[in-house]
Backbone atoms as SQL, in Angstrom:
CREATE TABLE atoms (id INTEGER PRIMARY KEY, chain TEXT, resi INTEGER, resn TEXT, atom TEXT, x REAL, y REAL, z REAL);
INSERT INTO atoms VALUES
  (1, 'A', 1, 'UNK', 'N', 168.031, 215.033, 73.969),
  (2, 'A', 1, 'UNK', 'CA', 167.664, 214.583, 72.650),
  (3, 'A', 1, 'UNK', 'C', 168.904, 214.571, 71.765),
  (4, 'A', 2, 'UNK', 'N', 169.013, 213.562, 70.964),
  (5, 'A', 2, 'UNK', 'CA', 170.192, 213.384, 70.136),
  (6, 'A', 2, 'UNK', 'C', 169.779, 213.348, 68.671),
  (7, 'A', 3, 'UNK', 'N', 170.519, 214.084, 67.849),
  (8, 'A', 3, 'UNK', 'CA', 170.241, 214.100, 66.411),
  (9, 'A', 3, 'UNK', 'C', 170.980, 212.971, 65.723),
  (10, 'A', 4, 'UNK', 'N', 170.480, 212.589, 64.560),
  (11, 'A', 4, 'UNK', 'CA', 171.183, 211.645, 63.730),
  (12, 'A', 4, 'UNK', 'C', 170.943, 210.184, 64.049),
  (13, 'A', 5, 'UNK', 'N', 170.102, 209.888, 64.993),
  (14, 'A', 5, 'UNK', 'CA', 169.788, 208.506, 65.329),
  (15, 'A', 5, 'UNK', 'C', 168.534, 208.096, 64.574),
  (16, 'A', 6, 'UNK', 'N', 168.344, 206.817, 64.352),
  (17, 'A', 6, 'UNK', 'CA', 167.123, 206.374, 63.681),
  (18, 'A', 6, 'UNK', 'C', 165.883, 206.848, 64.419),
  (19, 'A', 7, 'UNK', 'N', 164.846, 207.112, 63.683),
  (20, 'A', 7, 'UNK', 'CA', 163.617, 207.648, 64.234),
  (21, 'A', 7, 'UNK', 'C', 163.082, 206.779, 65.364),
  (22, 'A', 8, 'UNK', 'N', 162.765, 207.417, 66.481),
  (23, 'A', 8, 'UNK', 'CA', 162.173, 206.708, 67.599),
  (24, 'A', 8, 'UNK', 'C', 163.161, 205.892, 68.407),
  (25, 'A', 9, 'UNK', 'N', 164.448, 206.080, 68.202),
  (26, 'A', 9, 'UNK', 'CA', 165.455, 205.316, 68.935),
  (27, 'A', 9, 'UNK', 'C', 165.529, 205.778, 70.379),
  (28, 'A', 10, 'UNK', 'N', 166.086, 204.915, 71.195),
  (29, 'A', 10, 'UNK', 'CA', 166.311, 205.278, 72.584),
  (30, 'A', 10, 'UNK', 'C', 167.788, 205.169, 72.882),
  (31, 'A', 11, 'UNK', 'N', 168.282, 206.066, 73.732),
  (32, 'A', 11, 'UNK', 'CA', 169.680, 205.972, 74.122),
  (33, 'A', 11, 'UNK', 'C', 169.813, 204.991, 75.285),
  (34, 'A', 12, 'UNK', 'N', 171.014, 204.881, 75.835),
  (35, 'A', 12, 'UNK', 'CA', 171.277, 203.898, 76.889),
  (36, 'A', 12, 'UNK', 'C', 170.430, 204.125, 78.140),
  (37, 'A', 13, 'UNK', 'N', 170.017, 205.377, 78.374),
  (38, 'A', 13, 'UNK', 'CA', 169.219, 205.677, 79.562),
  (39, 'A', 13, 'UNK', 'C', 167.728, 205.458, 79.331),
  (40, 'A', 14, 'UNK', 'N', 167.355, 205.071, 78.106),
  (41, 'A', 14, 'UNK', 'CA', 165.947, 204.856, 77.801),
  (42, 'A', 14, 'UNK', 'C', 165.233, 206.104, 77.328),
  (43, 'A', 15, 'UNK', 'N', 165.981, 207.225, 77.221),
  (44, 'A', 15, 'UNK', 'CA', 165.385, 208.464, 76.740),
  (45, 'A', 15, 'UNK', 'C', 165.165, 208.372, 75.242),
  (46, 'A', 16, 'UNK', 'N', 164.027, 208.843, 74.787),
  (47, 'A', 16, 'UNK', 'CA', 163.714, 208.817, 73.362),
  (48, 'A', 16, 'UNK', 'C', 164.469, 209.947, 72.673),
  (49, 'A', 17, 'UNK', 'N', 165.100, 209.612, 71.553),
  (50, 'A', 17, 'UNK', 'CA', 165.838, 210.600, 70.782),
  (51, 'A', 17, 'UNK', 'C', 164.988, 211.030, 69.602),
  (52, 'A', 18, 'UNK', 'N', 165.190, 212.244, 69.177),
  (53, 'A', 18, 'UNK', 'CA', 164.377, 212.806, 68.112),
  (54, 'A', 18, 'UNK', 'C', 165.293, 213.225, 66.964),
  (55, 'A', 19, 'UNK', 'N', 164.865, 212.938, 65.755),
  (56, 'A', 19, 'UNK', 'CA', 165.672, 213.273, 64.587),
  (57, 'A', 19, 'UNK', 'C', 165.509, 214.747, 64.227),
  (58, 'A', 20, 'UNK', 'N', 166.401, 215.217, 63.372),
  (59, 'A', 20, 'UNK', 'CA', 166.330, 216.598, 62.909),
  (60, 'A', 20, 'UNK', 'C', 165.000, 216.850, 62.194),
  (61, 'A', 21, 'UNK', 'N', 164.565, 215.918, 61.356),
  (62, 'A', 21, 'UNK', 'CA', 163.299, 216.104, 60.642),
  (63, 'A', 21, 'UNK', 'C', 162.124, 216.149, 61.616),
  (64, 'A', 22, 'UNK', 'N', 162.161, 215.326, 62.659),
  (65, 'A', 22, 'UNK', 'CA', 161.090, 215.363, 63.665),
  (66, 'A', 22, 'UNK', 'C', 161.098, 216.699, 64.397),
  (67, 'A', 23, 'UNK', 'N', 162.288, 217.234, 64.675),
  (68, 'A', 23, 'UNK', 'CA', 162.381, 218.564, 65.288),
  (69, 'A', 23, 'UNK', 'C', 161.796, 219.622, 64.369),
  (70, 'A', 24, 'UNK', 'N', 162.119, 219.532, 63.076),
  (71, 'A', 24, 'UNK', 'CA', 161.589, 220.484, 62.105),
  (72, 'A', 24, 'UNK', 'C', 160.073, 220.382, 62.010),
  (73, 'A', 25, 'UNK', 'N', 159.547, 219.171, 62.031),
  (74, 'A', 25, 'UNK', 'CA', 158.097, 218.952, 61.986),
  (75, 'A', 25, 'UNK', 'C', 157.423, 219.661, 63.157),
  (76, 'A', 26, 'UNK', 'N', 157.942, 219.458, 64.345),
  (77, 'A', 26, 'UNK', 'CA', 157.369, 220.093, 65.534),
  (78, 'A', 26, 'UNK', 'C', 157.466, 221.611, 65.427),
  (79, 'A', 27, 'UNK', 'N', 158.611, 222.121, 64.987),
  (80, 'A', 27, 'UNK', 'CA', 158.795, 223.569, 64.860),
  (81, 'A', 27, 'UNK', 'C', 157.808, 224.172, 63.865),
  (82, 'A', 28, 'UNK', 'N', 157.609, 223.495, 62.736),
  (83, 'A', 28, 'UNK', 'CA', 156.659, 223.987, 61.734),
  (84, 'A', 28, 'UNK', 'C', 155.252, 224.045, 62.319),
  (85, 'A', 29, 'UNK', 'N', 154.849, 222.986, 62.992),
  (86, 'A', 29, 'UNK', 'CA', 153.496, 222.953, 63.553),
  (87, 'A', 29, 'UNK', 'C', 153.332, 223.935, 64.709),
  (88, 'A', 30, 'UNK', 'N', 154.395, 224.137, 65.494),
  (89, 'A', 30, 'UNK', 'CA', 154.332, 225.143, 66.562),
  (90, 'A', 30, 'UNK', 'C', 154.147, 226.540, 65.991),
  (91, 'A', 31, 'UNK', 'N', 154.738, 226.787, 64.819),
  (92, 'A', 31, 'UNK', 'CA', 154.647, 228.104, 64.199),
  (93, 'A', 31, 'UNK', 'C', 153.369, 228.344, 63.416),
  (94, 'A', 32, 'UNK', 'N', 152.546, 227.336, 63.310),
  (95, 'A', 32, 'UNK', 'CA', 151.304, 227.464, 62.551),
  (96, 'A', 32, 'UNK', 'C', 150.109, 227.541, 63.492),
  (97, 'A', 33, 'UNK', 'N', 149.180, 228.417, 63.164),
  (98, 'A', 33, 'UNK', 'CA', 147.979, 228.520, 64.002),
  (99, 'A', 33, 'UNK', 'C', 146.768, 227.876, 63.342),
  (100, 'A', 34, 'UNK', 'N', 147.016, 227.117, 62.263),
  (101, 'A', 34, 'UNK', 'CA', 145.911, 226.447, 61.581),
  (102, 'A', 34, 'UNK', 'C', 146.355, 225.063, 61.120),
  (103, 'A', 35, 'UNK', 'N', 145.432, 224.321, 60.545),
  (104, 'A', 35, 'UNK', 'CA', 145.726, 223.002, 60.005),
  (105, 'A', 35, 'UNK', 'C', 146.686, 223.136, 58.833),
  (106, 'A', 36, 'UNK', 'N', 147.558, 222.142, 58.637),
  (107, 'A', 36, 'UNK', 'CA', 148.476, 222.120, 57.502),
  (108, 'A', 36, 'UNK', 'C', 148.277, 220.825, 56.731),
  (109, 'A', 37, 'UNK', 'N', 148.116, 220.937, 55.431),
  (110, 'A', 37, 'UNK', 'CA', 147.950, 219.766, 54.577),
  (111, 'A', 37, 'UNK', 'C', 149.210, 218.903, 54.636),
  (112, 'A', 38, 'UNK', 'N', 149.018, 217.593, 54.587),
  (113, 'A', 38, 'UNK', 'CA', 150.141, 216.668, 54.611),
  (114, 'A', 38, 'UNK', 'C', 151.095, 216.887, 53.458),
  (115, 'A', 39, 'UNK', 'N', 150.551, 217.191, 52.278),
  (116, 'A', 39, 'UNK', 'CA', 151.418, 217.419, 51.114),
  (117, 'A', 39, 'UNK', 'C', 152.303, 218.640, 51.296),
  (118, 'A', 40, 'UNK', 'N', 151.781, 219.666, 51.956),
  (119, 'A', 40, 'UNK', 'CA', 152.564, 220.877, 52.227),
  (120, 'A', 40, 'UNK', 'C', 153.662, 220.565, 53.244),
  (121, 'A', 41, 'UNK', 'N', 153.292, 219.881, 54.320),
  (122, 'A', 41, 'UNK', 'CA', 154.288, 219.511, 55.341),
  (123, 'A', 41, 'UNK', 'C', 155.379, 218.626, 54.752),
  (124, 'A', 42, 'UNK', 'N', 154.980, 217.630, 53.981),
  (125, 'A', 42, 'UNK', 'CA', 155.957, 216.728, 53.368),
  (126, 'A', 42, 'UNK', 'C', 156.907, 217.504, 52.468),
  (127, 'A', 43, 'UNK', 'N', 156.381, 218.441, 51.706),
  (128, 'A', 43, 'UNK', 'CA', 157.214, 219.268, 50.842),
  (129, 'A', 43, 'UNK', 'C', 158.197, 220.115, 51.629),
  (130, 'A', 44, 'UNK', 'N', 157.733, 220.699, 52.720),
  (131, 'A', 44, 'UNK', 'CA', 158.605, 221.523, 53.558),
  (132, 'A', 44, 'UNK', 'C', 159.719, 220.696, 54.189),
  (133, 'A', 45, 'UNK', 'N', 159.416, 219.443, 54.503),
  (134, 'A', 45, 'UNK', 'CA', 160.381, 218.569, 55.159),
  (135, 'A', 45, 'UNK', 'C', 161.223, 217.776, 54.158),
  (136, 'A', 46, 'UNK', 'N', 160.846, 217.815, 52.891),
  (137, 'A', 46, 'UNK', 'CA', 161.593, 217.091, 51.872),
  (138, 'A', 46, 'UNK', 'C', 161.437, 215.586, 51.973),
  (139, 'A', 47, 'UNK', 'N', 160.208, 215.141, 52.256),
  (140, 'A', 47, 'UNK', 'CA', 159.947, 213.707, 52.366),
  (141, 'A', 47, 'UNK', 'C', 158.613, 213.391, 51.703),
  (142, 'A', 48, 'UNK', 'N', 158.284, 212.124, 51.610),
  (143, 'A', 48, 'UNK', 'CA', 157.015, 211.699, 51.052),
  (144, 'A', 48, 'UNK', 'C', 155.926, 211.655, 52.106),
  (145, 'A', 49, 'UNK', 'N', 154.708, 211.446, 51.654),
  (146, 'A', 49, 'UNK', 'CA', 153.572, 211.442, 52.581),
  (147, 'A', 49, 'UNK', 'C', 153.626, 210.265, 53.557),
  (148, 'A', 50, 'UNK', 'N', 154.082, 209.115, 53.105),
  (149, 'A', 50, 'UNK', 'CA', 154.178, 207.959, 54.021),
  (150, 'A', 50, 'UNK', 'C', 155.264, 208.163, 55.061),
  (151, 'A', 51, 'UNK', 'N', 156.369, 208.777, 54.656),
  (152, 'A', 51, 'UNK', 'CA', 157.420, 209.095, 55.624),
  (153, 'A', 51, 'UNK', 'C', 156.895, 210.093, 56.645),
  (154, 'A', 52, 'UNK', 'N', 156.153, 211.083, 56.177),
  (155, 'A', 52, 'UNK', 'CA', 155.559, 212.071, 57.081),
  (156, 'A', 52, 'UNK', 'C', 154.645, 211.384, 58.093),
  (157, 'A', 53, 'UNK', 'N', 153.798, 210.476, 57.624),
  (158, 'A', 53, 'UNK', 'CA', 152.896, 209.768, 58.529),
  (159, 'A', 53, 'UNK', 'C', 153.670, 208.970, 59.570),
  (160, 'A', 54, 'UNK', 'N', 154.760, 208.338, 59.154),
  (161, 'A', 54, 'UNK', 'CA', 155.585, 207.570, 60.086),
  (162, 'A', 54, 'UNK', 'C', 156.243, 208.492, 61.109),
  (163, 'A', 55, 'UNK', 'N', 156.729, 209.634, 60.658),
  (164, 'A', 55, 'UNK', 'CA', 157.364, 210.601, 61.565),
  (165, 'A', 55, 'UNK', 'C', 156.346, 211.119, 62.584),
  (166, 'A', 56, 'UNK', 'N', 155.138, 211.388, 62.134),
  (167, 'A', 56, 'UNK', 'CA', 154.094, 211.880, 63.040),
  (168, 'A', 56, 'UNK', 'C', 153.764, 210.825, 64.082),
  (169, 'A', 57, 'UNK', 'N', 153.704, 209.569, 63.681),
  (170, 'A', 57, 'UNK', 'CA', 153.443, 208.490, 64.639),
  (171, 'A', 57, 'UNK', 'C', 154.540, 208.425, 65.697),
  (172, 'A', 58, 'UNK', 'N', 155.791, 208.581, 65.274),
  (173, 'A', 58, 'UNK', 'CA', 156.916, 208.549, 66.215),
  (174, 'A', 58, 'UNK', 'C', 156.837, 209.736, 67.179),
  (175, 'A', 59, 'UNK', 'N', 156.579, 210.921, 66.643),
  (176, 'A', 59, 'UNK', 'CA', 156.484, 212.118, 67.487),
  (177, 'A', 59, 'UNK', 'C', 155.321, 211.976, 68.462),
  (178, 'A', 60, 'UNK', 'N', 154.175, 211.488, 67.999),
  (179, 'A', 60, 'UNK', 'CA', 153.034, 211.323, 68.894),
  (180, 'A', 60, 'UNK', 'C', 153.334, 210.303, 69.995),
  (181, 'A', 61, 'UNK', 'N', 154.058, 209.244, 69.661),
  (182, 'A', 61, 'UNK', 'CA', 154.441, 208.262, 70.683),
  (183, 'A', 61, 'UNK', 'C', 155.331, 208.912, 71.736),
  (184, 'A', 62, 'UNK', 'N', 156.306, 209.708, 71.268),
  (185, 'A', 62, 'UNK', 'CA', 157.195, 210.402, 72.192),
  (186, 'A', 62, 'UNK', 'C', 156.411, 211.402, 73.054),
  (187, 'A', 63, 'UNK', 'N', 155.521, 212.170, 72.418),
  (188, 'A', 63, 'UNK', 'CA', 154.736, 213.155, 73.164),
  (189, 'A', 63, 'UNK', 'C', 153.847, 212.492, 74.206),
  (190, 'A', 64, 'UNK', 'N', 153.307, 211.323, 73.895),
  (191, 'A', 64, 'UNK', 'CA', 152.423, 210.639, 74.843),
  (192, 'A', 64, 'UNK', 'C', 153.180, 210.206, 76.097),
  (193, 'A', 65, 'UNK', 'N', 154.478, 209.982, 75.962),
  (194, 'A', 65, 'UNK', 'CA', 155.293, 209.618, 77.125),
  (195, 'A', 65, 'UNK', 'C', 155.581, 210.812, 78.020),
  (196, 'A', 66, 'UNK', 'N', 155.566, 212.026, 77.441),
  (197, 'A', 66, 'UNK', 'CA', 155.983, 213.217, 78.174),
  (198, 'A', 66, 'UNK', 'C', 154.865, 214.218, 78.419),
  (199, 'A', 67, 'UNK', 'N', 153.737, 214.051, 77.759),
  (200, 'A', 67, 'UNK', 'CA', 152.643, 214.999, 77.907),
  (201, 'A', 67, 'UNK', 'C', 151.323, 214.274, 77.695),
  (202, 'A', 68, 'UNK', 'N', 150.393, 214.520, 78.571),
  (203, 'A', 68, 'UNK', 'CA', 149.079, 213.890, 78.421),
  (204, 'A', 68, 'UNK', 'C', 148.168, 214.687, 77.485),
  (205, 'A', 69, 'UNK', 'N', 148.549, 215.920, 77.179),
  (206, 'A', 69, 'UNK', 'CA', 147.665, 216.773, 76.387),
  (207, 'A', 69, 'UNK', 'C', 148.199, 217.113, 75.005),
  (208, 'A', 70, 'UNK', 'N', 149.503, 217.119, 74.803),
  (209, 'A', 70, 'UNK', 'CA', 150.056, 217.544, 73.529),
  (210, 'A', 70, 'UNK', 'C', 150.137, 216.370, 72.551),
  (211, 'A', 71, 'UNK', 'N', 149.695, 216.634, 71.309),
  (212, 'A', 71, 'UNK', 'CA', 149.787, 215.625, 70.255),
  (213, 'A', 71, 'UNK', 'C', 149.630, 216.303, 68.901),
  (214, 'A', 72, 'UNK', 'N', 150.051, 215.590, 67.867),
  (215, 'A', 72, 'UNK', 'CA', 149.790, 216.052, 66.510),
  (216, 'A', 72, 'UNK', 'C', 148.474, 215.410, 66.089),
  (217, 'A', 73, 'UNK', 'N', 147.469, 216.254, 65.921),
  (218, 'A', 73, 'UNK', 'CA', 146.147, 215.777, 65.507),
  (219, 'A', 73, 'UNK', 'C', 146.110, 215.682, 63.989),
  (220, 'A', 74, 'UNK', 'N', 145.347, 214.728, 63.486),
  (221, 'A', 74, 'UNK', 'CA', 145.208, 214.586, 62.037),
  (222, 'A', 74, 'UNK', 'C', 143.744, 214.559, 61.648),
  (223, 'A', 75, 'UNK', 'N', 143.484, 215.078, 60.460),
  (224, 'A', 75, 'UNK', 'CA', 142.146, 215.098, 59.901),
  (225, 'A', 75, 'UNK', 'C', 142.287, 214.852, 58.408),
  (226, 'A', 76, 'UNK', 'N', 141.568, 213.873, 57.878),
  (227, 'A', 76, 'UNK', 'CA', 141.701, 213.517, 56.466),
  (228, 'A', 76, 'UNK', 'C', 141.488, 214.696, 55.534),
  (229, 'A', 77, 'UNK', 'N', 140.601, 215.584, 55.883),
  (230, 'A', 77, 'UNK', 'CA', 140.276, 216.717, 55.016),
  (231, 'A', 77, 'UNK', 'C', 141.173, 217.923, 55.277),
  (232, 'A', 78, 'UNK', 'N', 141.520, 218.162, 56.544),
  (233, 'A', 78, 'UNK', 'CA', 142.223, 219.391, 56.917),
  (234, 'A', 78, 'UNK', 'C', 143.739, 219.246, 56.992),
  (235, 'A', 79, 'UNK', 'N', 144.228, 218.081, 57.372),
  (236, 'A', 79, 'UNK', 'CA', 145.671, 217.871, 57.490),
  (237, 'A', 79, 'UNK', 'C', 146.083, 217.617, 58.925),
  (238, 'A', 80, 'UNK', 'N', 147.115, 218.348, 59.370),
  (239, 'A', 80, 'UNK', 'CA', 147.697, 218.146, 60.695),
  (240, 'A', 80, 'UNK', 'C', 147.820, 219.451, 61.450),
  (241, 'A', 81, 'UNK', 'N', 147.779, 219.352, 62.767),
  (242, 'A', 81, 'UNK', 'CA', 148.062, 220.507, 63.631),
  (243, 'A', 81, 'UNK', 'C', 148.521, 219.988, 64.987),
  (244, 'A', 82, 'UNK', 'N', 149.242, 220.813, 65.697),
  (245, 'A', 82, 'UNK', 'CA', 149.695, 220.481, 67.036),
  (246, 'A', 82, 'UNK', 'C', 148.627, 220.953, 68.012),
  (247, 'A', 83, 'UNK', 'N', 148.175, 220.038, 68.861),
  (248, 'A', 83, 'UNK', 'CA', 147.141, 220.376, 69.851),
  (249, 'A', 83, 'UNK', 'C', 147.710, 220.256, 71.254),
  (250, 'A', 84, 'UNK', 'N', 147.210, 221.070, 72.129),
  (251, 'A', 84, 'UNK', 'CA', 147.593, 221.000, 73.531),
  (252, 'A', 84, 'UNK', 'C', 148.849, 221.778, 73.857),
  (253, 'A', 85, 'UNK', 'N', 149.304, 222.596, 72.907),
  (254, 'A', 85, 'UNK', 'CA', 150.534, 223.370, 73.158),
  (255, 'A', 85, 'UNK', 'C', 150.222, 224.699, 73.784);
């Protein structure tokens, strides 16, 4: 994984690279045992809610390539959590 590349980019070998913010997102969700509101996550990451949603989509796409069970689940009322970890 390479830092500093545009979100969801692939290197020459076709491996998906992950940004620092995407790494932080995963780390935050791994450290939480409950749902996290999008506004709280966005604040922790220093981004807006739409950016957060885009980052989650990228991470979920990457996870789907490497794991059939792990994903960031979303719920309109509860927020986000990492499932299958």
